[in-house]
C-alpha positions in Angstrom: 0.0 0.0 0.0 2.9 2.4 0.8 4.4 1.7 -2.6 1.1 2.5 -4.4 0.6 5.7 -2.4 4.2 6.9 -3.1 3.9 6.0 -6.8 0.7 7.9 -7.1 2.0 10.9 -5.3 5.5 11.1 -6.8 5.1 9.4 -10.2 8.4 7.7 -11.4 10.9 6.9 -8.7 12.1 4.1 -6.4 8.6 3.2 -5.3 7.4 2.8 -8.9 10.4 0.6 -9.7 9.7 -1.6 -6.7 5.9 -1.7 -7.4 6.5 -2.8 -11.0 8.4 -5.8 -9.7 5.7 -7.0 -7.3 2.6 -5.8 -9.1 3.2 -5.3 -12.8 -0.5 -5.7 -13.4 -1.1 -2.3 -12.0 0.7 -0.7 -14.9 -1.3 -2.5 -17.6 -4.3 -0.6 -18.9 -7.4 -2.8 -18.1 -8.9 -1.8 -21.5 -6.0 -3.7 -23.1 -6.9 -6.9 -21.3 -9.3 -7.9 -24.0 -6.4 -7.9 -26.4 -4.2 -10.2 -24.3 -3.9 -12.6 -27.2 -1.5 -10.0 -28.8 0.9 -10.4 -25.8 1.3 -6.7 -25.3 4.1 -5.8 -22.9 3.4 -4.2 -19.5 3.7 -0.4 -19.7 7.3 0.3 -18.7 7.5 3.9 -19.7 8.0 6.4 -16.9 4.9 7.5 -15.0 3.9 11.0 -15.8 0.6 11.9 -14.0 -0.5 9.0 -11.9 -2.3 11.4 -9.4 -4.5 12.4 -12.4 -5.4 8.8 -13.1 -2.7 8.2 -15.8 -0.4 5.2 -16.1 -1.4 3.2 -12.9 -4.6 1.3 -12.8 -6.1 0.2 -9.5 -9.2 -2.0 -9.6 -12.2 -1.5 -7.3 -11.1 -4.8 -5.6 -7.6 -3.3 -4.9 -9.2 -0.2 -3.4 -11.5 -2.3 -1.2 -8.6 -4.4 0.0 -6.6 -1.3 0.8 -9.5 0.2 2.6 -10.1 -3.0 4.7 -6.4 -3.1 5.5 -6.5 0.5 6.8 -9.6 -0.2 8.9 -8.0 -3.3 10.3 -4.9 -1.5 11.2 -6.7 1.2 13.1 -8.9 -1.3 14.9 -5.9 -3.3 16.0 -4.1 -0.1 17.1 -7.1 1.0 19.2 -7.4 -2.4 20.7 -3.7 -2.4 21.7 -4.0 1.0 23.3 -7.0 -0.1 25.4 -5.1 -3.3 26.5 -2.2 -1.2 27.8 -4.5 0.8 30.1 
């Protein structure tokens, strides 16, 4: 999630390079999925405007997973704080 956030905020950089290695699918335009039989390469050009919705493609499922992870983190943090008192 940190790599996605940094990539969206800062465009091309260390986070984008790392993210491409672990989630190359995020850099492939979902519209091109119907043309997979052409074996098009994953977009490897530098990111230009990811904050404007260009060049990185998060699915609704990705966003739901990230949202659930954030909620779980805060729930666990609050629980840990109450256990200490």
